[in-house]
C-alpha positions as CSV (number, residue, x, y, z in Angstrom):
1,M,0.0,0.0,0.0
2,G,1.2,3.4,-0.9
3,N,0.3,7.0,-0.2
4,L,-3.0,8.3,-1.4
5,G,-2.8,11.0,-4.0
6,M,-5.4,13.5,-4.9
7,P,-7.2,11.3,-7.6
8,E,-7.6,8.5,-5.1
9,I,-9.0,10.9,-2.4
10,I,-11.5,12.3,-4.9
11,V,-12.7,8.8,-5.9
12,I,-13.1,7.9,-2.2
13,F,-15.0,11.1,-1.6
14,I,-17.3,10.4,-4.5
15,L,-17.9,6.9,-3.4
16,A,-18.7,8.0,0.1
17,L,-21.1,10.7,-1.3
18,I,-22.9,8.1,-3.3
19,V,-23.1,5.5,-0.5
20,F,-24.0,7.8,2.4
21,G,-25.6,10.8,0.7
22,P,-25.0,14.5,1.1
23,R,-26.8,14.7,4.4
24,K,-24.9,12.0,6.3
25,L,-21.5,12.8,5.0
26,P,-20.8,15.8,7.2
27,E,-21.8,13.8,10.3
28,I,-19.6,10.9,9.3
29,G,-16.7,13.3,8.6
30,K,-17.2,14.9,12.1
31,S,-17.3,11.5,13.7
32,L,-14.2,10.3,11.9
33,G,-12.4,13.5,12.9
34,K,-13.3,13.0,16.5
35,G,-12.2,9.4,16.4
36,L,-8.8,10.2,14.9
37,A,-8.3,12.9,17.4
38,E,-9.0,10.6,20.3
39,F,-6.8,7.9,18.8
40,K,-3.9,10.5,18.4
41,K,-4.4,11.6,22.0
42,A,-4.4,8.0,23.3
43,S,-1.3,7.3,21.2
44,N,0.5,10.3,22.6
45,D,-0.5,9.3,26.2
46,L,0.8,5.8,25.6
47,K,4.1,7.1,24.2
48,R,4.5,9.5,27.1
49,T,3.9,6.8,29.6
50,W,6.3,4.5,27.9
51,E,9.0,7.1,27.8
52,E,8.5,7.8,31.5
53,E,8.8,4.1,32.4
54,V,12.0,3.8,30.4
55,R,13.4,6.9,32.1
56,L,12.5,5.6,35.6
57,D,14.1,2.2,34.8
58,K,17.3,3.9,33.7
59,E,17.3,6.0,36.9
60,K,16.7,2.8,39.0
61,E,19.6,1.1,37.4
62,E,21.8,4.2,38.0
63,M,20.8,4.2,41.6
64,K,21.6,0.5,42.0
65,N,25.0,1.0,40.5
66,L,25.7,4.0,42.8
67,L,24.7,2.0,45.8
68,K,26.8,-0.9,44.7
69,E,29.8,1.3,44.2
70,S,29.3,3.1,47.5
71,S,29.0,-0.3,49.4
72,V,32.2,-1.5,47.8
73,E,34.0,1.7,48.7
74,S,32.8,1.6,52.3
75,E,33.9,-2.1,52.6
76,E,37.4,-1.1,51.2
77,A,37.5,1.8,53.7
78,A,36.5,-0.6,56.6
79,K,39.3,-3.0,55.6
80,E,41.9,-0.3,55.5
81,T,41.1,0.9,59.0
82,K,41.6,-2.6,60.5
């Protein structure tokens, strides 16, 4: 499947006009627009949530590494004082 050009869009519009009629077409367009807007909003929310989770996982790993390093350093310092 490729991109839709102007001739394809015109054919789709004419078919929709024939099938649904001139009275229903604006309602269908409005409903379709609302549906696409809601889908885009949900997609953006999902993307934002995913990125936040990834960021939190990275921070968690960094904290584990810092704690690990600090415990090793404190064990070495304790051995040196003995």
